[in-house]
C-alpha positions in Angstrom: 28.9 23.3 34.9 32.3 22.7 36.7 34.8 25.3 36.0 37.6 24.2 33.6 41.1 23.7 34.8 43.4 25.3 32.4 46.2 22.8 33.1 43.9 19.8 32.2 42.5 21.2 28.9 43.4 19.1 25.8 46.3 20.3 23.7 44.5 19.1 20.5 40.8 18.9 19.9 39.3 17.2 16.8 35.7 17.5 15.7 33.6 15.5 13.4 31.0 18.2 12.4 27.9 16.0 11.7 24.2 16.8 11.5 23.9 19.7 9.0 21.6 17.7 6.7 19.3 16.4 9.4 19.1 19.9 11.1 17.9 21.3 7.7 15.4 18.5 6.9 13.8 18.8 10.4 13.0 22.5 9.5 11.8 21.8 5.9 15.1 23.4 4.5 17.5 22.1 1.9 20.7 20.3 3.2 22.7 23.3 1.8 21.0 25.6 4.3 22.2 23.3 7.1 25.8 23.7 5.9 25.5 27.4 5.8 24.3 27.4 9.4 27.1 25.1 10.5 29.6 27.8 9.5 28.4 29.8 12.6 29.3 26.8 14.8 32.7 26.7 13.4 33.4 30.3 14.2 32.1 29.8 17.8 34.4 26.8 18.4 37.4 28.5 16.9 36.9 31.6 19.1 36.2 29.6 22.2 39.5 27.4 21.6 41.6 30.5 21.0 40.4 32.1 24.2 40.9 29.0 26.3 44.4 28.4 24.9 43.8 25.2 23.0 46.8 24.9 20.6 45.2 22.7 17.9 41.8 22.3 16.5 41.2 19.9 13.7 37.9 20.1 11.8 36.5 17.3 9.6 35.1 19.5 6.9 34.8 17.2 3.8 35.6 13.5 3.5 36.8 11.4 0.7 33.4 9.8 0.6 31.6 13.1 0.4 32.5 13.4 -3.1 29.8 10.8 -3.7 27.0 13.2 -2.5 24.7 14.8 -5.1 26.6 17.3 -7.3 24.5 20.3 -6.1 25.5 19.7 -2.5 29.2 19.1 -3.3 29.2 22.4 -5.3 27.6 24.2 -2.4 30.1 22.9 0.1 32.9 24.0 -2.2 31.4 27.6 -2.3 30.9 27.6 1.5 34.6 26.7 1.9 35.7 29.4 -0.5 33.4 31.8 1.5 34.9 30.8 4.8 38.4 31.4 3.6 37.5 34.9 2.4 35.5 35.8 5.3 37.5 34.4 8.1 41.1 35.2 7.0 41.1 38.6 8.6 39.9 37.1 12.0 42.6 34.4 11.7 45.3 37.0 11.3 44.0 39.2 14.0 43.9 36.2 16.5 47.4 34.7 15.5 45.7 31.6 14.2 47.6 29.4 11.7 45.6 27.5 9.1 46.7 24.1 7.7 44.8 21.6 5.4 45.1 17.8 5.1 43.6 15.6 2.6 43.5 15.2 -1.2 43.2 18.8 -1.9 44.1 18.4 -5.5 40.6 17.2 -6.1 39.2 20.6 -5.3 38.4 23.1 -8.0 41.7 24.8 -9.1 40.5 28.3 -8.1 39.8 27.0 -4.5 43.0 25.2 -4.3 44.7 28.5 -4.9 42.7 30.4 -2.3 43.4 27.6 0.2 47.1 27.8 -0.3 47.0 31.5 -0.2 45.3 31.5 3.1 47.8 28.9 4.5 50.6 31.0 3.3 49.2 34.2 4.8 48.8 32.6 8.2 52.0 30.4 8.3 53.8 32.7 10.8 50.9 32.9 13.3 51.7 30.9 16.5 48.8 31.4 18.9 46.8 28.5 17.6 46.5 26.1 14.6 43.3 25.2 12.9 43.6 22.1 10.7 41.0 21.7 8.0 40.4 18.1 6.9 39.1 18.4 3.3 38.7 15.6 0.8 40.3 13.6 3.7 40.1 9.9 4.6 41.9 8.1 7.3 42.3 4.8 5.3 43.7 6.7 2.3 46.1 8.5 4.5 47.4 5.2 5.9 47.7 3.7 2.4 49.5 6.7 1.1 52.0 6.4 4.0 52.5 2.7 3.5 53.1 3.4 -0.2 55.7 6.1 0.6 57.5 3.8 3.0 57.5 0.9 0.5 59.1 3.2 -2.0 61.7 4.4 0.5 62.6 0.6 1.2 62.8 -0.2 -2.5 65.3 2.8 -3.0 67.3 1.6 -0.1 66.7 4.8 1.9 65.4 2.8 5.0 65.6 -0.7 6.2 62.2 -2.7 6.7 63.3 -3.5 10.3 63.8 0.3 11.0 60.0 0.9 10.4 58.2 1.4 13.8 55.3 3.5 14.8 57.3 6.8 15.2 58.6 6.4 11.6 55.2 5.5 10.1 53.7 8.5 11.9 56.2 10.7 10.3 54.8 9.7 6.8 51.3 10.7 7.7 49.9 14.2 6.8 49.6 15.0 10.5 53.4 14.4 11.2 53.9 18.0 12.2 51.0 18.1 14.8 50.4 16.0 17.9 47.7 13.4 18.1 44.2 14.6 19.3 43.6 14.4 22.9 39.8 14.7 22.5 37.6 13.8 19.6 34.2 15.3 19.6 31.4 14.1 17.3 28.0 16.0 17.0 24.7 14.6 16.1 24.8 11.4 18.3 26.4 9.1 15.7 28.8 6.6 17.3 31.4 6.2 14.7 34.7 7.7 13.5 33.7 7.8 9.8 37.2 7.3 8.5 38.5 10.3 10.5 42.0 10.1 12.1 42.0 6.3 12.3 45.8 6.1 13.2 45.9 9.3 15.3 43.0 8.4 17.5 44.4 5.2 19.2 44.2 6.9 22.6 42.0 9.8 22.0 39.2 10.4 24.5 35.9 10.4 22.5 32.9 12.6 23.3 29.6 12.3 21.4 27.1 15.1 21.5 23.4 14.6 20.6 23.4 18.2 19.4 23.3 18.7 15.6 26.3 20.7 14.3 24.4 23.8 13.3 23.2 24.1 17.1 26.6 23.3 18.5 27.9 26.4 20.2 30.3 27.4 23.0 28.2 25.8 25.9 28.2 22.4 24.3 31.9 22.7 23.5 32.7 23.6 27.2 30.5 20.6 28.2 32.8 18.3 26.2 35.9 19.9 27.6 34.6 19.5 31.1 33.9 15.9 30.6 37.3 15.4 29.2 39.0 16.8 32.2 37.3 14.3 34.5 38.7 11.3 32.6 41.8 9.5 33.5 44.1 8.9 30.6 46.1 5.8 31.3 47.6 4.9 27.9 47.6 1.1 28.7 48.8 1.6 32.3 47.0 1.1 35.6 45.7 4.0 37.7 48.5 3.6 40.4 51.2 4.1 37.8 49.4 7.2 36.5 49.1 8.6 40.0 52.8 8.0 40.8 53.9 9.7 37.6 51.6 12.7 38.4 53.2 12.9 41.9 56.7 13.0 40.5 55.7 15.6 37.9 54.3 17.8 40.6 57.5 17.8 42.7 
């Protein structure tokens, strides 16, 4: 594999961690066992990102639609999240990693909400890297909530309708404090966003891996990063414009 160029690495990587259930079913195991194995992949990707200097890593851990899964699986996922917070907090602190959460976390069990908030508070001063857990998160719901908040601000006379632009709208999203993802990785070969970062992914590079999430480890992650570095990000411009800007920046 081609060596990575540190200056071309993405600042923010987002991952749709998909394939735990299929991984387990192919082995005659319960879906819960697949989720348990997937935790090892989370650790591998977080450690690799920290070592490479990637500033933000967002992990789609549980969607708003996932609440519709069988109760036994939902309960198991809540237990796994609690276990992750308990077992990984020391490692996050040691490596200077800040933890954030986005989504309707009020739907989580109250005891889990407290543990999540405690972990966020404990890591809030860490500055080496930020891990964002998307829990009970849905992109459409996030956009609707932002639109509702903007409508309320207009009603109260705090802003004028004509003042609303993309920048202002983005400030009402849950991700207002972090940059949009440069690279979105989806494991398991599925070709869809599944309601994740719908607004934020307008110009995000997408990489789909056929590897199921429990088998997704550092080599596959590095492969995705290497392909990202080979892409030309034009943001609606033509190649010549991008090249001229790169020349000016290099001077």
